[in-house]
Backbone of each chain as ProteinMPNN parsed JSONL, in Angstrom:
{"seq_chain_A": "MSILHLVNKSPTDRNAFDTCFRMASPGDSILLIEDGVYAALANAEFANKITSRLDNFSFFVLGPDVAARGLGDTPLIEDISVVDYEGFVDLVADNEVTQSWL", "coords_chain_A": {"N_chain_A": [[81.103, -26.239, 27.852], [78.715, -24.848, 25.805], [77.7, -24.379, 22.411], [75.823, -22.214, 20.305], [74.824, -22.767, 17.121], [74.278, -20.96, 14.184], [72.589, -21.336, 11.188], [72.12, -20.012, 8.076], [71.879, -20.635, 5.432], [70.63, -22.3, 2.524], [70.499, -25.867, 2.39], [70.717, -27.022, -0.062], [72.015, -25.273, -1.609], [74.334, -24.165, -0.548], [77.282, -25.165, 1.36], [77.135, -24.835, 4.087], [75.806, -26.247, 6.135], [77.097, -28.748, 6.124], [79.683, -28.118, 7.006], [79.086, -27.015, 9.487], [78.04, -29.285, 10.787], [80.358, -30.814, 10.91], [81.943, -29.316, 12.63], [80.534, -28.881, 14.943], [80.004, -29.743, 18.39], [78.927, -32.609, 20.3], [75.865, -32.091, 21.999], [75.628, -29.445, 21.414], [73.601, -26.688, 20.15], [71.615, -26.124, 17.241], [70.406, -23.677, 15.217], [68.111, -23.044, 12.707], [67.843, -20.528, 10.39], [66.501, -17.954, 8.191], [67.324, -18.797, 4.815], [68.208, -21.194, 5.72], [66.139, -22.581, 6.863], [65.022, -24.295, 5.028], [66.235, -26.711, 5.329], [64.768, -28.051, 7.165], [62.684, -29.376, 5.975], [60.656, -32.153, 5.919], [60.235, -34.042, 3.907], [62.248, -33.775, 2.091], [65.304, -34.601, 0.335], [67.499, -33.978, 1.893], [66.783, -34.334, 4.508], [67.514, -36.611, 6.061], [70.063, -36.062, 6.868], [69.747, -34.474, 9.029], [67.933, -35.897, 10.698], [69.503, -38.067, 11.349], [71.198, -37.002, 13.137], [69.952, -36.242, 15.417], [70.387, -37.246, 17.963], [72.74, -36.142, 18.729], [72.656, -33.342, 18.542], [70.667, -30.412, 19.448], [68.003, -29.289, 17.604], [66.634, -26.328, 16.18], [64.19, -24.175, 14.635], [63.45, -21.12, 13.014], [60.371, -19.709, 13.304], [59.029, -17.412, 11.934], [60.605, -17.224, 9.594], [60.052, -19.653, 8.453], [57.319, -19.403, 7.855], [57.393, -17.248, 6.048], [58.5, -18.4, 3.815], [56.544, -20.012, 2.888], [56.275, -22.472, 4.105], [54.716, -23.143, 6.204], [52.592, -24.85, 5.957], [53.693, -27.213, 5.33], [55.139, -30.439, 5.762], [57.439, -30.587, 8.386], [60.541, -31.709, 9.843], [59.89, -33.585, 12.668], [61.214, -33.463, 15.18], [62.466, -31.064, 15.291], [62.444, -28.07, 16.968], [60.165, -25.399, 16.78], [60.806, -21.999, 16.998], [60.145, -18.583, 18.074], [61.091, -15.078, 17.648], [61.667, -14.329, 20.243], [62.338, -16.76, 21.365], [64.659, -17.224, 19.954], [66.31, -15.248, 21.053], [66.428, -16.25, 23.659], [67.85, -18.63, 23.195], [70.321, -17.614, 22.39], [71.056, -16.378, 24.758], [71.225, -18.544, 26.462], [73.408, -20.001, 25.645], [76.968, -20.112, 25.728], [78.513, -19.296, 23.596], [77.945, -17.991, 20.322], [77.823, -19.064, 17.046], [77.892, -18.105, 13.719], [77.26, -19.621, 10.677], [78.011, -18.3, 8.071]], "CA_chain_A": [[80.71, -24.989, 27.177], [77.886, -25.177, 24.634], [77.678, -23.379, 21.331], [74.654, -22.107, 19.434], [75.215, -22.607, 15.713], [73.232, -20.396, 13.326], [72.794, -21.632, 9.763], [71.145, -19.236, 7.303], [72.003, -20.974, 4.003], [69.924, -23.501, 2.095], [71.406, -27.022, 2.277], [70.856, -27.395, -1.473], [72.689, -24.185, -2.324], [75.663, -23.944, 0.024], [77.714, -26.278, 2.205], [77.232, -24.376, 5.479], [75.375, -27.304, 7.053], [78.138, -29.784, 6.195], [80.763, -27.621, 7.857], [78.523, -26.906, 10.83], [77.976, -30.631, 11.373], [81.735, -31.26, 11.182], [82.586, -28.527, 13.686], [79.713, -28.825, 16.154], [80.258, -30.793, 19.387], [77.705, -33.182, 20.87], [75.258, -31.225, 23.007], [75.419, -28.097, 20.865], [72.308, -26.376, 19.541], [71.699, -25.622, 15.871], [69.181, -22.943, 14.881], [67.963, -22.793, 11.276], [67.171, -19.251, 10.11], [66.504, -17.51, 6.774], [67.236, -19.929, 3.884], [68.542, -22.424, 6.432], [64.928, -23.302, 7.284], [64.694, -25.34, 4.048], [66.793, -27.985, 5.803], [63.795, -28.69, 8.056], [61.649, -30.065, 5.182], [60.675, -33.578, 6.264], [60.205, -34.919, 2.729], [63.353, -33.469, 1.178], [66.418, -35.565, 0.398], [68.469, -33.579, 2.917], [66.232, -34.542, 5.859], [68.208, -37.641, 6.853], [71.291, -35.486, 7.446], [69.359, -33.948, 10.338], [67.34, -36.941, 11.552], [70.561, -38.954, 11.829], [72.008, -36.282, 14.132], [69.088, -35.757, 16.497], [70.932, -37.663, 19.257], [73.919, -35.33, 19.045], [72.403, -31.893, 18.609], [69.283, -29.926, 19.55], [67.711, -28.472, 16.421], [65.565, -25.343, 16.269], [63.969, -23.461, 13.378], [62.794, -19.836, 13.297], [59.022, -19.745, 12.731], [58.726, -16.382, 10.929], [61.283, -17.55, 8.336], [59.306, -20.785, 7.89], [56.074, -18.882, 7.275], [57.703, -16.393, 4.903], [58.828, -19.227, 2.653], [55.404, -20.847, 2.523], [56.456, -23.824, 4.629], [53.856, -23.323, 7.364], [51.646, -25.934, 5.683], [54.493, -28.291, 4.754], [55.705, -31.243, 6.847], [58.823, -30.355, 8.82], [61.064, -32.782, 10.691], [59.145, -33.413, 13.922], [62.024, -33.188, 16.365], [63.019, -29.708, 15.274], [61.533, -27.175, 17.688], [59.931, -24.104, 16.153], [60.911, -20.895, 17.957], [59.933, -17.234, 17.546], [62.27, -14.233, 17.886], [62.008, -14.385, 21.68], [63.036, -18.026, 21.555], [65.985, -16.983, 19.374], [67.07, -14.505, 22.072], [66.687, -17.175, 24.772], [68.916, -19.549, 22.794], [71.59, -16.871, 22.44], [71.376, -16.141, 26.17], [71.483, -19.823, 27.145], [74.673, -20.591, 25.187], [78.103, -19.226, 25.981], [79.057, -18.799, 22.323], [77.108, -18.129, 19.135], [78.634, -19.11, 15.818], [77.089, -18.03, 12.489], [77.91, -20.245, 9.512], [77.608, -17.441, 6.953]], "C_chain_A": [[79.952, -25.312, 25.903], [77.856, -24.008, 23.657], [76.331, -23.406, 20.637], [75.149, -21.837, 18.012], [74.031, -22.041, 14.927], [73.56, -20.748, 11.877], [71.712, -20.908, 8.972], [71.22, -19.529, 5.801], [71.238, -22.256, 3.696], [70.901, -24.661, 1.939], [71.612, -27.456, 0.823], [71.482, -26.278, -2.292], [74.131, -24.021, -1.858], [76.015, -25.075, 0.978], [77.835, -25.896, 3.689], [76.84, -25.471, 6.471], [76.463, -28.367, 7.224], [79.251, -29.351, 7.145], [80.3, -27.494, 9.303], [78.507, -28.266, 11.502], [79.376, -31.151, 11.701], [82.306, -30.586, 12.416], [81.793, -28.509, 14.995], [80.045, -30.001, 17.077], [78.932, -31.344, 19.899], [77.18, -32.291, 21.989], [75.023, -29.807, 22.527], [74.004, -27.95, 20.304], [72.523, -25.796, 18.155], [70.361, -24.986, 15.519], [69.179, -22.612, 13.39], [67.216, -21.483, 11.089], [67.298, -18.938, 8.621], [66.453, -18.728, 5.848], [67.655, -21.25, 4.529], [67.314, -23.236, 6.808], [64.54, -24.399, 6.278], [65.252, -26.711, 4.466], [65.804, -28.743, 6.678], [62.723, -29.471, 7.297], [61.737, -31.578, 5.377], [60.797, -34.477, 5.033], [61.312, -34.626, 1.715], [64.495, -34.479, 1.369], [67.381, -35.264, 1.55], [68.061, -34.028, 4.324], [67.028, -35.543, 6.69], [69.523, -37.133, 7.443], [71.002, -34.867, 8.812], [68.842, -35.062, 11.231], [68.417, -37.881, 12.096], [71.42, -38.293, 12.906], [71.202, -35.803, 15.331], [69.606, -36.159, 17.875], [72.087, -36.773, 19.695], [73.601, -33.86, 19.321], [70.932, -31.612, 18.88], [69.035, -28.996, 18.375], [66.517, -27.555, 16.67], [65.406, -24.675, 14.9], [63.15, -22.209, 13.688], [61.465, -19.739, 12.53], [58.728, -18.674, 11.684], [59.411, -16.643, 9.577], [60.624, -18.75, 7.645], [58.059, -20.275, 7.174], [56.335, -18.06, 6.018], [57.908, -17.215, 3.642], [57.715, -20.2, 2.288], [55.484, -22.259, 3.064], [55.591, -24.097, 5.853], [52.896, -24.492, 7.205], [52.367, -27.194, 5.19], [55.109, -29.113, 5.892], [57.174, -30.905, 7.124], [59.256, -31.516, 9.709], [60.552, -32.559, 12.121], [60.001, -32.964, 15.094], [62.757, -31.852, 16.307], [62.004, -28.789, 15.944], [61.408, -25.853, 16.958], [59.992, -23.022, 17.228], [60.571, -19.573, 17.274], [61.166, -16.385, 17.885], [62.675, -14.235, 19.367], [62.764, -15.674, 22.005], [64.462, -17.958, 21.033], [66.868, -16.295, 20.425], [67.413, -15.428, 23.246], [67.842, -18.119, 24.437], [70.281, -18.863, 22.861], [72.032, -16.691, 23.892], [71.802, -17.429, 26.882], [72.803, -20.471, 26.736], [75.812, -19.6, 25.364], [78.593, -18.556, 24.702], [78.02, -18.985, 21.222], [77.992, -18.073, 17.896], [77.708, -19.093, 14.605], [77.866, -18.624, 11.327], [77.49, -19.51, 8.244], [78.083, -17.972, 5.62]], "O_chain_A": [[80.485, -25.978, 25.015], [77.969, -22.839, 24.026], [75.76, -24.472, 20.404], [75.797, -20.826, 17.739], [72.922, -22.571, 14.992], [74.665, -20.491, 11.399], [70.523, -21.157, 9.171], [70.692, -18.767, 4.991], [71.203, -23.18, 4.508], [72.003, -24.479, 1.421], [72.565, -28.172, 0.513], [71.482, -26.326, -3.522], [75.033, -23.773, -2.659], [75.146, -25.857, 1.364], [78.548, -26.551, 4.449], [77.463, -25.61, 7.524], [76.719, -28.828, 8.337], [79.701, -30.13, 7.984], [81.037, -27.826, 10.231], [78.913, -28.394, 12.657], [79.546, -31.865, 12.689], [83.064, -31.199, 13.168], [82.335, -28.155, 16.042], [80.33, -31.106, 16.615], [77.929, -30.631, 19.93], [77.944, -31.798, 22.819], [74.294, -29.048, 23.165], [73.313, -28.93, 20.027], [73.487, -25.07, 17.917], [69.322, -25.646, 15.52], [70.108, -21.99, 12.875], [66.091, -21.332, 11.566], [68.079, -19.555, 7.896], [65.625, -19.614, 6.059], [67.471, -22.313, 3.935], [67.415, -24.44, 7.047], [63.812, -25.328, 6.63], [64.778, -27.746, 3.997], [65.974, -29.939, 6.914], [61.923, -30.166, 7.923], [62.745, -32.204, 5.05], [61.395, -35.551, 5.105], [61.308, -35.17, 0.611], [64.624, -35.113, 2.416], [67.997, -36.17, 2.112], [68.898, -34.094, 5.224], [67.199, -35.349, 7.893], [70.037, -37.705, 8.405], [71.896, -34.749, 9.65], [69.253, -35.174, 12.386], [68.262, -38.433, 13.186], [72.27, -38.943, 13.515], [71.705, -35.049, 16.163], [69.301, -35.489, 18.862], [72.378, -36.661, 20.886], [74.186, -33.229, 20.2], [70.062, -32.434, 18.594], [69.769, -28.029, 18.173], [65.527, -27.95, 17.285], [66.349, -24.613, 14.111], [62.257, -22.244, 14.535], [61.434, -19.694, 11.3], [58.211, -19.01, 10.619], [58.852, -16.316, 8.53], [60.634, -18.856, 6.419], [57.777, -20.661, 6.04], [55.594, -18.159, 5.04], [57.544, -16.794, 2.544], [57.914, -21.104, 1.477], [54.829, -23.158, 2.538], [55.709, -25.153, 6.476], [52.438, -25.063, 8.195], [51.732, -28.125, 4.695], [55.556, -28.541, 6.886], [58.021, -30.933, 6.231], [58.415, -32.225, 10.262], [60.751, -31.495, 12.707], [59.554, -32.165, 15.917], [63.574, -31.548, 17.176], [60.843, -28.734, 15.538], [62.408, -25.254, 16.563], [59.311, -23.118, 18.249], [60.69, -19.446, 16.055], [62.172, -16.916, 18.356], [63.857, -14.155, 19.701], [63.699, -15.68, 22.806], [65.368, -18.564, 21.605], [68.009, -16.695, 20.658], [68.529, -15.401, 23.765], [68.705, -18.381, 25.276], [71.262, -19.445, 23.324], [73.21, -16.829, 24.221], [72.634, -17.402, 27.789], [73.272, -21.391, 27.406], [75.639, -18.396, 25.174], [79.031, -17.405, 24.716], [77.31, -19.99, 21.182], [78.798, -17.158, 17.725], [76.843, -19.958, 14.469], [78.98, -18.197, 11.024], [76.713, -20.029, 7.443], [77.823, -17.361, 4.584]]}, "seq_chain_B": "MEPWEEEGPEVVKKFMYVNRRAPYGTIFALECLEVVLISAAFEQDVSLVFLDDGVFQLKKNQDTTGIGMKNFSNTYRALDDYEVEKIYVEKESLEARGLTEDDLIIPVEVLSSNEMRDLMAQQEVVISS", "coords_chain_B": {"N_chain_B": [[57.682, 12.322, -35.359], [59.609, 10.526, -33.016], [62.908, 9.056, -33.181], [62.973, 6.605, -31.85], [60.412, 5.806, -31.965], [59.827, 4.947, -34.442], [58.678, 2.465, -36.641], [60.422, -0.388, -36.847], [61.929, -3.309, -38.397], [60.619, -6.067, -36.794], [62.278, -7.611, -34.173], [62.317, -10.626, -32.778], [63.389, -12.563, -30.221], [64.365, -15.697, -28.73], [64.168, -15.868, -25.401], [65.469, -17.086, -22.389], [64.938, -17.201, -18.956], [66.653, -18.127, -16.159], [66.044, -19.335, -13.046], [67.598, -19.974, -10.017], [67.692, -19.607, -7.303], [66.491, -19.417, -3.915], [63.689, -17.482, -2.604], [63.876, -14.303, -0.789], [66.177, -14.89, 1.001], [68.293, -14.051, -0.532], [68.641, -11.408, -3.004], [68.253, -12.198, -5.552], [65.974, -13.595, -6.683], [63.766, -11.788, -6.622], [64.829, -9.686, -8.157], [65.158, -10.921, -10.644], [62.518, -11.489, -11.311], [61.533, -8.914, -11.656], [63.011, -8.081, -13.861], [62.035, -9.835, -15.78], [59.354, -9.013, -15.959], [59.694, -6.429, -16.933], [60.965, -6.954, -19.361], [58.956, -8.244, -20.65], [57.453, -6.31, -21.79], [58.661, -5.849, -24.184], [57.849, -7.688, -25.939], [59.037, -10.24, -26.444], [59.991, -13.677, -27.039], [59.517, -15.351, -24.347], [60.793, -17.633, -21.993], [60.391, -18.897, -18.786], [62.259, -20.301, -16.281], [62.595, -22.615, -13.605], [64.912, -23.921, -11.506], [66.743, -26.101, -9.248], [67.127, -24.506, -6.069], [65.515, -22.49, -6.951], [62.916, -23.358, -7.387], [61.65, -22.997, -4.98], [60.758, -20.409, -5.033], [58.224, -20.428, -6.048], [56.614, -21.552, -4.134], [53.546, -22.174, -2.53], [51.464, -20.185, -0.252], [53.162, -18.307, 1.007], [54.083, -16.164, 3.634], [55.04, -13.242, 4.711], [54.797, -11.586, 6.873], [56.031, -11.818, 9.351], [58.721, -11.312, 8.969], [59.231, -8.842, 7.979], [59.563, -8.247, 5.274], [58.762, -7.672, 1.782], [56.184, -9.619, 0.438], [56.542, -11.099, -2.475], [55.462, -13.142, -3.894], [52.903, -13.306, -4.957], [53.084, -11.851, -7.25], [53.938, -13.538, -9.249], [51.612, -14.582, -10.169], [50.72, -12.641, -11.833], [52.112, -12.883, -14.155], [50.905, -14.147, -16.28], [49.153, -12.164, -17.236], [50.966, -10.518, -18.396], [51.569, -11.868, -20.566], [53.519, -13.787, -20.262], [53.855, -16.91, -20.555], [55.132, -19.273, -20.759], [56.243, -21.271, -18.554], [58.428, -23.127, -16.74], [59.308, -25.91, -14.689], [61.794, -27.829, -13.135], [61.53, -31.289, -12.772], [63.199, -32.968, -11.22], [64.332, -31.167, -9.441], [62.131, -30.376, -7.898], [61.439, -32.847, -6.723], [63.707, -33.503, -5.179], [63.412, -31.749, -3.139], [61.182, -32.518, -1.851], [58.782, -31.572, -2.854], [55.733, -31.071, -4.773], [53.882, -30.498, -7.852], [51.474, -29.521, -6.91], [52.172, -27.941, -4.789], [52.754, -25.49, -5.764], [52.337, -22.009, -6.652], [51.357, -21.134, -9.055], [50.12, -22.417, -12.239], [52.306, -24.628, -13.897], [54.634, -25.986, -16.298], [55.95, -29.084, -15.826], [59.109, -30.324, -16.314], [61.414, -32.917, -17.245], [64.938, -33.324, -16.482], [66.279, -33.839, -18.879], [64.441, -32.934, -20.801], [64.42, -30.261, -20.122], [67.032, -29.55, -20.705], [67.011, -29.814, -23.496], [65.225, -27.79, -24.124], [66.672, -25.562, -23.299], [68.712, -25.636, -25.122], [67.555, -24.629, -27.354], [67.432, -21.91, -27.126], [68.061, -18.38, -27.751], [68.978, -16.356, -26.15], [70.151, -16.574, -22.874], [69.475, -15.902, -19.575], [70.691, -15.681, -16.347], [69.948, -16.218, -12.887]], "CA_chain_B": [[57.944, 11.033, -34.7], [60.975, 10.353, -32.509], [63.559, 7.887, -33.817], [62.671, 5.326, -31.184], [59.022, 5.444, -32.198], [59.682, 4.421, -35.802], [58.461, 1.025, -36.76], [61.478, -1.1, -37.542], [61.637, -4.735, -38.51], [60.512, -6.622, -35.454], [63.224, -8.665, -33.824], [61.84, -11.446, -31.655], [64.355, -13.613, -29.876], [63.957, -16.641, -27.688], [64.829, -15.561, -24.138], [65.203, -17.956, -21.242], [65.392, -16.716, -17.643], [66.893, -19.31, -15.324], [66.029, -19.025, -11.607], [68.163, -21.073, -9.215], [67.833, -19.188, -5.905], [65.292, -19.274, -3.089], [63.341, -16.076, -2.364], [64.104, -13.643, 0.526], [67.528, -15.002, 1.548], [69.084, -13.164, -1.385], [67.785, -10.535, -3.815], [68.232, -12.708, -6.936], [64.639, -13.977, -7.164], [62.972, -10.582, -6.86], [65.422, -8.938, -9.269], [64.871, -11.623, -11.89], [61.097, -11.308, -11.598], [61.357, -7.563, -12.172], [63.567, -8.045, -15.217], [61.101, -10.562, -16.646], [58.175, -8.175, -16.173], [60.1, -5.326, -17.815], [61.26, -7.458, -20.706], [57.709, -8.666, -21.269], [56.961, -5.176, -22.578], [59.314, -5.831, -25.49], [57.198, -8.721, -26.737], [59.957, -11.284, -26.847], [59.556, -15.051, -26.765], [60.132, -15.556, -23.034], [60.589, -18.836, -21.181], [60.835, -18.704, -17.409], [62.637, -21.635, -15.827], [62.938, -22.728, -12.181], [65.761, -25.081, -11.226], [67.378, -26.092, -7.93], [66.347, -23.79, -5.053], [64.577, -21.588, -7.621], [61.534, -23.857, -7.272], [61.069, -22.47, -3.741], [60.119, -19.117, -5.317], [56.824, -20.638, -6.415], [55.902, -22.248, -3.073], [52.288, -21.56, -2.073], [51.236, -19.775, 1.145], [54.229, -17.494, 1.605], [53.544, -15.133, 4.526], [56.263, -12.568, 5.174], [54.499, -10.569, 7.904], [56.932, -11.96, 10.493], [60.13, -10.999, 8.695], [59.361, -7.456, 7.543], [59.938, -8.116, 3.853], [57.604, -7.714, 0.892], [55.852, -10.907, -0.157], [56.359, -10.869, -3.911], [55.077, -14.384, -4.576], [51.673, -13.117, -5.732], [53.413, -11.249, -8.544], [54.049, -14.596, -10.259], [50.272, -14.761, -10.726], [50.491, -11.609, -12.857], [52.901, -13.17, -15.361], [49.95, -14.488, -17.327], [48.661, -10.906, -17.802], [52.057, -9.962, -19.207], [51.759, -12.861, -21.628], [54.622, -14.715, -19.979], [53.038, -18.12, -20.359], [55.983, -20.465, -20.795], [56.877, -21.372, -17.245], [58.867, -24.52, -16.616], [59.942, -26.298, -13.432], [62.458, -29.124, -13.309], [60.966, -32.347, -11.935], [64.201, -33.456, -10.269], [64.507, -30.159, -8.392], [60.966, -30.503, -7.012], [61.497, -34.109, -5.974], [64.787, -33.457, -4.191], [62.973, -30.891, -2.029], [59.938, -33.056, -1.298], [57.646, -30.775, -3.318], [55.034, -31.501, -5.984], [53.249, -29.415, -8.603], [50.387, -28.974, -6.091], [52.724, -26.978, -3.832], [53.166, -24.27, -6.467], [51.349, -20.934, -6.625], [50.816, -20.945, -10.414], [50.281, -23.596, -13.09], [53.59, -24.664, -14.598], [54.906, -27.237, -16.985], [57.052, -29.78, -15.174], [59.949, -31.005, -17.307], [62.56, -33.677, -16.753], [66.223, -32.658, -16.778], [66.572, -33.978, -20.311], [63.563, -32.019, -21.547], [64.871, -28.903, -19.827], [68.265, -29.364, -21.464], [66.646, -29.594, -24.897], [64.615, -26.461, -24.201], [67.755, -24.587, -23.183], [69.509, -25.672, -26.352], [66.838, -23.905, -28.411], [67.344, -20.477, -26.809], [69.041, -17.447, -28.32], [69.536, -15.602, -25.027], [69.863, -17.191, -21.576], [69.835, -14.99, -18.491], [70.725, -16.513, -15.15], [69.947, -15.55, -11.583]], "C_chain_B": [[59.405, 10.935, -34.27], [61.576, 9.079, -33.105], [63.142, 6.565, -33.177], [61.217, 4.893, -31.378], [58.804, 4.845, -33.585], [59.517, 2.906, -35.775], [59.618, 0.406, -37.533], [61.06, -2.532, -37.777], [61.639, -5.349, -37.119], [61.508, -7.742, -35.235], [62.688, -9.396, -32.606], [62.843, -12.559, -31.416], [63.791, -14.509, -28.797], [64.807, -16.386, -26.441], [64.47, -16.616, -23.104], [65.778, -17.322, -19.975], [65.47, -17.909, -16.703], [67.001, -18.892, -13.855], [66.549, -20.207, -10.815], [68.263, -20.739, -7.728], [66.478, -19.12, -5.206], [64.963, -17.785, -2.904], [63.8, -15.606, -0.993], [65.521, -13.74, 1.078], [68.526, -14.16, 0.773], [68.118, -12.38, -2.271], [67.578, -11.087, -5.236], [66.815, -12.939, -7.478], [63.801, -12.753, -7.523], [63.506, -9.807, -8.066], [65.089, -9.594, -10.606], [63.414, -11.424, -12.292], [60.853, -9.922, -12.193], [61.878, -7.445, -13.597], [62.616, -8.729, -16.205], [59.888, -9.691, -16.965], [58.502, -7.008, -17.106], [60.283, -5.833, -19.245], [59.993, -7.914, -21.414], [57.139, -7.557, -22.147], [57.552, -5.16, -23.981], [58.857, -6.984, -26.386], [58.173, -9.731, -27.325], [59.367, -12.66, -26.512], [60.232, -15.507, -25.47], [59.764, -16.919, -22.451], [61.168, -18.575, -19.798], [61.035, -20.086, -16.789], [63.013, -21.597, -14.339], [63.664, -24.038, -11.942], [66.275, -24.98, -9.791], [66.508, -25.328, -6.91], [65.396, -22.764, -5.67], [63.14, -22.054, -7.509], [60.853, -23.339, -6.002], [60.386, -21.118, -3.975], [58.62, -19.272, -5.527], [56.019, -21.336, -5.326], [54.664, -21.452, -2.661], [52.412, -21.06, -0.635], [52.42, -19.061, 1.788], [53.591, -16.363, 2.409], [54.711, -14.428, 5.208], [55.998, -11.564, 6.301], [55.498, -10.632, 9.059], [58.362, -11.556, 10.227], [60.326, -9.604, 8.106], [59.864, -7.279, 6.129], [58.682, -8.218, 3.001], [57.417, -9.134, 0.348], [55.583, -10.687, -1.638], [55.843, -12.1, -4.638], [53.793, -14.218, -5.397], [51.934, -12.514, -7.107], [53.561, -12.306, -9.635], [52.7, -14.862, -10.927], [49.988, -13.768, -11.841], [51.219, -11.915, -14.156], [52.002, -13.47, -16.549], [49.429, -13.218, -18.019], [49.707, -10.241, -18.695], [52.399, -10.897, -20.375], [53.081, -13.622, -21.506], [53.952, -16.034, -19.596], [53.864, -19.396, -20.376], [56.776, -20.534, -19.492], [57.174, -22.847, -16.964], [59.569, -24.755, -15.28], [60.571, -27.674, -13.63], [61.941, -30.136, -12.292], [61.943, -32.78, -10.848], [64.408, -32.463, -9.126], [63.357, -30.204, -7.395], [61.124, -31.718, -6.106], [62.558, -34.074, -4.875], [64.369, -32.672, -2.953], [61.655, -31.361, -1.425], [58.705, -32.289, -1.722], [56.99, -31.432, -4.532], [54.444, -30.272, -6.66], [52.155, -28.737, -7.763], [50.882, -27.944, -5.084], [52.959, -25.608, -4.458], [52.004, -23.297, -6.657], [50.705, -20.708, -7.995], [50.938, -22.254, -11.198], [51.603, -23.519, -13.849], [53.647, -25.939, -15.429], [56.116, -27.878, -16.33], [57.812, -30.586, -16.219], [61.025, -31.836, -16.609], [63.838, -32.906, -17.081], [66.53, -32.706, -18.268], [65.73, -33.038, -21.157], [64.006, -30.575, -21.347], [66.147, -28.586, -20.618], [67.955, -29.072, -22.93], [66.047, -28.206, -25.098], [65.689, -25.377, -24.172], [68.564, -24.506, -24.476], [68.854, -24.89, -27.488], [66.887, -22.391, -28.246], [68.4, -19.662, -27.539], [69.7, -16.598, -27.232], [69.156, -16.331, -23.741], [70.376, -16.263, -20.481], [69.655, -15.733, -17.178], [70.63, -15.68, -13.885], [69.758, -16.569, -10.482]], "O_chain_B": [[60.316, 11.219, -35.047], [60.858, 8.152, -33.481], [62.979, 5.549, -33.853], [60.831, 3.782, -31.015], [57.737, 4.304, -33.875], [60.141, 2.195, -34.987], [59.774, 0.648, -38.73], [59.958, -2.932, -37.401], [62.585, -5.154, -36.355], [61.576, -8.697, -36.009], [62.617, -8.826, -31.517], [63.108, -13.384, -32.291], [62.877, -14.141, -28.058], [66.008, -16.654, -26.429], [63.306, -16.992, -22.963], [66.953, -16.955, -19.929], [64.482, -18.609, -16.481], [67.932, -18.185, -13.468], [66.018, -21.313, -10.917], [68.856, -21.503, -6.966], [65.457, -18.808, -5.82], [65.84, -16.93, -3.031], [64.083, -16.429, -0.122], [66.033, -12.743, 1.586], [69.48, -13.625, 1.337], [66.919, -12.657, -2.285], [66.824, -10.517, -6.025], [66.498, -12.527, -8.594], [63.201, -12.693, -8.597], [62.732, -9.33, -8.895], [64.775, -8.91, -11.58], [63.109, -11.215, -13.466], [60.061, -9.772, -13.124], [61.264, -6.789, -14.439], [62.421, -8.254, -17.323], [59.444, -9.639, -18.112], [57.695, -6.641, -17.961], [59.815, -5.219, -20.205], [59.955, -7.966, -22.643], [56.435, -7.821, -23.121], [57.0, -4.52, -24.876], [59.42, -7.215, -27.456], [58.147, -10.037, -28.517], [58.373, -12.771, -25.793], [61.366, -15.985, -25.485], [58.596, -17.307, -22.416], [62.292, -18.094, -19.661], [60.13, -20.92, -16.769], [63.668, -20.662, -13.878], [63.113, -25.119, -12.146], [66.247, -23.907, -9.189], [65.288, -25.491, -6.897], [64.547, -22.221, -4.963], [62.226, -21.23, -7.532], [59.626, -23.251, -5.947], [59.522, -20.725, -3.192], [57.842, -18.368, -5.224], [54.86, -21.683, -5.551], [54.717, -20.237, -2.471], [53.321, -21.444, 0.1], [52.65, -19.202, 2.989], [52.678, -15.689, 1.933], [55.297, -14.948, 6.157], [56.88, -10.777, 6.647], [55.784, -9.61, 9.683], [59.155, -11.462, 11.164], [61.447, -9.22, 7.772], [60.516, -6.283, 5.814], [57.67, -8.772, 3.428], [58.36, -9.761, -0.136], [54.539, -10.158, -2.019], [55.788, -12.111, -5.868], [53.607, -14.897, -6.406], [51.117, -12.646, -8.017], [53.337, -12.018, -10.811], [52.633, -15.301, -12.075], [49.132, -14.006, -12.693], [50.963, -11.261, -15.167], [52.303, -13.093, -17.681], [49.28, -13.195, -19.241], [49.375, -9.503, -19.622], [53.401, -10.713, -21.067], [53.675, -14.041, -22.499], [53.541, -16.231, -18.452], [53.364, -20.472, -20.049], [57.84, -19.929, -19.359], [56.276, -23.69, -16.956], [60.326, -23.909, -14.805], [59.963, -28.569, -14.217], [61.92, -29.865, -11.091], [61.559, -32.94, -9.689], [64.632, -32.861, -7.983], [63.572, -30.084, -6.189], [60.966, -31.631, -4.888], [62.327, -34.562, -3.769], [64.893, -32.889, -1.861], [61.079, -30.676, -0.58], [57.683, -32.336, -1.038], [57.607, -32.239, -5.226], [54.494, -29.163, -6.129], [51.932, -27.533, -7.884], [50.089, -27.153, -4.574], [53.325, -24.664, -3.759], [50.85, -23.7, -6.801], [49.613, -20.144, -8.075], [51.763, -23.104, -10.862], [51.967, -22.469, -14.377], [52.823, -26.841, -15.28], [57.19, -27.279, -16.284], [57.237, -31.421, -16.918], [61.481, -31.492, -15.518], [63.817, -31.954, -17.862], [66.989, -31.721, -18.846], [66.223, -32.422, -22.103], [63.975, -29.768, -22.276], [66.308, -27.48, -21.133], [68.563, -28.189, -23.535], [66.314, -27.534, -26.093], [65.626, -24.402, -24.921], [69.034, -23.437, -24.864], [69.513, -24.532, -28.465], [66.434, -21.66, -29.127], [69.468, -20.159, -27.896], [70.846, -16.174, -27.379], [67.99, -16.668, -23.533], [71.548, -15.888, -20.46], [68.611, -16.334, -16.924], [71.164, -14.572, -13.817], [69.728, -16.208, -9.306]]}, "name": "protein", "num_of_chains": 2, "seq": "MSILHLVNKSPTDRNAFDTCFRMASPGDSILLIEDGVYAALANAEFANKITSRLDNFSFFVLGPDVAARGLGDTPLIEDISVVDYEGFVDLVADNEVTQSWLMEPWEEEGPEVVKKFMYVNRRAPYGTIFALECLEVVLISAAFEQDVSLVFLDDGVFQLKKNQDTTGIGMKNFSNTYRALDDYEVEKIYVEKESLEARGLTEDDLIIPVEVLSSNEMRDLMAQQEVVISS"}
């Protein structure tokens, strides 16, 4: 049974990512939305917390939230897939459980 | 003349507004910007500071068409017209997020943590958001 984890908090403001990483099982998907998209910044200090977990989890980031924050022109971690709202719905449909790390 | 129109002795204080939150995820950034613009009318000595995730407020190329929220980043460009000219960004906060001065929508003065601390120590009023 796979879980879709939603993280909407910045990694440099709240500890939602840390808890998500502790509770997520290998094979789970993690979708970065709202302020969570800042975790996708390739050149930020936080980046290695994601790149070191690429073998365990599938990472996704919501494109409209990336663009809103001016990150459309900024290097993001390559192995994070950018999805739109339809992709968000597909992820919810493809996983048995959705957990929001509010 | 109404009482509030009388010319009193002018009181000018050193105000510092400290921004530590990213835009859009919470209302803090927009609210602080509005307070700064309002307070500019009172001709105080205003310093606007961006620390931690607050530096994300100034990121260039924000495009909110996909999230149905107002893009208020261009309003920072108007600060100059309101004579809010002391705008400071902490170097360490930029670096931790992989950003540089070139990523920012307006010209700012980049200060080290130590310089920022000294600036804060000179203030008479500090307002945080």
